[in-house]
C-alpha positions in Angstrom: 15.2 4.2 -80.0 12.1 2.0 -80.3 12.0 2.3 -84.0 13.8 3.9 -86.9 11.1 5.1 -88.9 11.8 8.7 -88.7 15.4 8.0 -89.7 14.4 5.8 -92.6 12.6 8.7 -93.9 15.2 11.0 -93.6 17.5 8.8 -95.5 15.0 8.0 -98.4 14.6 11.9 -98.7 18.4 12.3 -98.7 18.8 9.6 -101.2 16.0 11.0 -103.5 17.8 14.5 -103.5 21.0 13.1 -104.7 19.6 10.8 -107.4 18.1 13.7 -109.0 21.5 15.4 -109.1 23.0 12.0 -110.3 20.3 11.7 -113.3 19.9 15.4 -114.5 23.8 16.2 -114.3 25.1 13.1 -115.4 26.8 14.9 -118.4 28.3 17.5 -116.1 29.3 15.1 -113.3 30.4 12.2 -115.1 34.0 13.5 -115.0 36.9 11.4 -114.0 38.7 13.0 -110.8 41.0 9.8 -110.1 41.6 6.7 -112.2 44.3 4.3 -110.3 44.3 0.4 -110.4 40.8 -0.5 -110.4 39.2 2.3 -108.7 37.5 5.4 -110.3 36.4 8.5 -109.0 34.1 10.9 -110.8 32.9 14.1 -109.8 29.4 12.6 -109.5 30.7 10.6 -106.4 31.5 13.8 -104.5 28.2 15.9 -105.7 26.0 13.0 -104.3 27.7 13.1 -101.5 27.9 16.7 -100.5 23.9 16.7 -101.2 23.4 13.6 -98.8 25.6 15.2 -96.2 23.8 18.4 -96.3 20.4 16.8 -96.0 21.5 14.5 -93.3 22.9 17.4 -91.0 20.0 19.6 -91.5 17.6 16.8 -90.3 19.8 14.5 -87.9 22.1 14.7 -84.8 24.0 11.7 -85.9 27.6 11.7 -87.4 28.1 10.7 -90.8 30.9 8.2 -92.5 30.7 9.1 -96.2 33.0 6.9 -98.5 34.3 10.1 -100.1 35.0 12.6 -97.1 35.2 10.0 -94.2 33.7 10.9 -90.9 32.6 14.3 -90.1 33.2 14.4 -86.6 33.9 11.4 -83.8 31.3 8.6 -84.7 30.4 7.3 -81.3 27.9 4.6 -81.4 25.4 5.7 -83.6 26.1 7.2 -87.3 25.2 7.4 -90.6 26.8 5.2 -93.5 26.7 6.5 -96.7 27.9 5.5 -100.3 26.9 8.2 -102.6 27.5 6.0 -105.7 28.0 2.3 -105.2 28.9 1.1 -108.8 30.7 4.3 -110.0 32.5 2.4 -113.2 28.9 1.3 -114.1 27.5 5.0 -114.1 30.7 6.2 -116.0 29.7 3.9 -118.7 26.0 3.9 -118.7 25.5 0.4 -117.6 22.5 0.9 -115.2 23.3 -1.1 -112.5 24.3 1.3 -109.6 22.7 3.0 -106.6 22.7 5.2 -103.6 22.9 3.4 -100.3 22.6 4.7 -96.7 22.5 3.0 -93.7 22.7 3.6 -90.1 24.8 2.0 -87.0 23.3 2.0 -83.6 25.6 0.5 -80.7 27.6 -1.5 -83.6 24.6 -2.8 -85.2 23.3 -2.2 -88.5 19.8 -0.8 -87.7 18.5 0.7 -91.0 19.4 0.2 -94.8 18.2 2.1 -97.7 19.0 1.8 -101.2 18.1 3.8 -104.2 18.3 2.1 -107.5 17.7 5.2 -109.3 18.1 3.8 -112.6 14.9 1.7 -112.3 13.1 4.0 -109.5 13.4 1.3 -106.9 13.5 1.9 -103.3 14.6 -0.8 -101.1 14.3 -0.1 -97.3 14.7 -1.9 -94.1 15.0 -1.6 -90.2 15.8 -4.0 -87.8 12.2 -4.0 -86.4 10.5 -4.2 -90.1 10.2 -6.5 -93.1 12.5 -5.5 -96.0 10.6 -3.6 -98.9 10.9 -2.9 -102.2 8.7 0.2 -103.4 6.2 -0.4 -100.5 6.1 -4.3 -101.3 7.5 -6.9 -99.2 10.5 -8.6 -100.3 12.1 -12.0 -99.3 14.9 -13.9 -99.9 15.2 -17.1 -101.9 14.8 -20.9 -100.6 17.7 -22.3 -102.3 19.6 -25.1 -100.1 22.6 -26.2 -102.3 25.3 -24.4 -104.0 25.1 -26.4 -106.9 21.4 -24.9 -107.4 22.3 -21.2 -106.0 23.5 -17.8 -108.0 26.3 -16.4 -106.1 27.2 -12.8 -106.1 30.5 -11.5 -105.7 33.3 -9.3 -107.0 37.1 -7.8 -106.7 36.9 -4.7 -104.7 38.7 -1.8 -106.0 41.5 -1.5 -103.4 41.7 -5.0 -102.8 44.9 -7.1 -102.8 44.6 -10.1 -104.7 47.8 -12.4 -104.6 47.9 -15.9 -106.4 47.0 -17.9 -103.3 43.7 -15.7 -103.2 42.9 -15.9 -106.7 43.3 -19.9 -106.3 40.7 -20.3 -103.4 38.8 -17.9 -105.2 38.4 -19.8 -108.5 37.9 -23.0 -106.4 35.1 -21.5 -104.6 33.3 -20.5 -107.9 33.4 -23.9 -109.1 30.8 -24.7 -106.6 28.1 -22.6 -107.5 25.6 -23.1 -110.5 26.1 -19.5 -111.4 28.3 -16.5 -110.5 27.4 -12.9 -111.1 29.6 -9.9 -110.9 27.6 -6.8 -111.4 29.9 -4.1 -110.2 28.0 -3.1 -107.1 27.8 -4.8 -103.9 24.9 -2.7 -102.6 22.9 -4.0 -105.4 24.2 -7.4 -105.1 22.8 -7.4 -101.6 19.5 -6.0 -102.7 19.2 -8.8 -105.3 20.0 -11.4 -102.5 17.2 -9.8 -100.2 14.8 -9.9 -103.3 15.6 -13.7 -104.0 17.2 -13.1 -107.6 20.4 -14.0 -106.1 21.5 -16.6 -103.3 24.6 -15.3 -101.6 26.7 -12.5 -101.8 30.4 -12.6 -100.8 33.4 -10.3 -101.1 36.8 -10.2 -99.5 38.3 -6.5 -98.6 34.9 -4.5 -99.4 34.2 -1.6 -97.1 31.5 -1.0 -94.9 29.9 1.7 -96.9 29.3 -0.5 -99.8 27.5 -3.2 -98.1 25.9 -2.0 -94.5 22.5 -0.9 -96.2 22.5 -4.2 -98.2 23.3 -6.2 -95.3 20.1 -4.7 -93.4 18.0 -5.6 -96.4 19.1 -9.1 -96.5 18.5 -9.9 -92.8 15.0 -7.9 -93.0 14.2 -9.9 -95.9 14.6 -13.3 -94.0 18.6 -14.0 -94.6 21.6 -13.8 -92.4 25.3 -12.0 -92.6 28.5 -12.3 -91.0 31.7 -9.9 -91.4 35.2 -10.1 -90.1 36.7 -6.6 -90.1 40.5 -6.1 -91.2 43.2 -5.3 -88.8 44.5 -2.9 -90.7 41.3 -0.9 -91.5 38.0 -1.3 -89.4 35.9 -0.5 -91.9 37.0 -3.0 -94.1 35.3 -6.2 -94.2 35.2 -9.6 -95.4 31.3 -10.5 -95.9 29.3 -13.6 -96.4 25.4 -12.9 -96.7 22.6 -15.2 -98.0 19.4 -16.7 -97.7 19.9 -18.5 -94.4 19.1 -21.8 -96.4 22.6 -22.3 -97.9 
């Protein structure tokens, strides 16, 4: 592949179809299917992913890794990564920070990211060969260079394991930052880093589908990211992504 514009347009159209479902059927789909620990699952998650999968399968030959239904076939080295509703708890309680997140992995590299912030009609998009865009306008990361003046976005993943040692280290790290934000959506946190509203995003035990598209945005907006895979689950990551100045 020389560029990923065709794939980007496919991802965008899939997200628009799903976003209409999430908005127009909210009362019907805002039905809790499971509510265990910190995790909540709605009918909306399943309906959104079903719509996205249907469009991707009809318009692309690549396998799909979805949050709700896993992989639809052997993934290989090129596959879609889909989070049909990142920020499910926010969506369920009418807190308007949630989104649809779609990325493409090619040769083990994130090459495309699309985030649809459907509450605001905002489309964030990027490829490895292009600048990050918000509704057609270029965005870029901030230029803040010191943590004491920077805003950190973070959170507690729904399926994370948080013992006393983790909490102590987590708390000590928070004190380094001027401001800390926990908005309940890893994808939107990354989008805000890409657009310069936050300066760094980091989270331990987050899943690939939560952050793949957002990491693509940050890189294309001039930032950087790194992650470490968990041994027990290759899709679970410890992530740090920032403006490349910190």
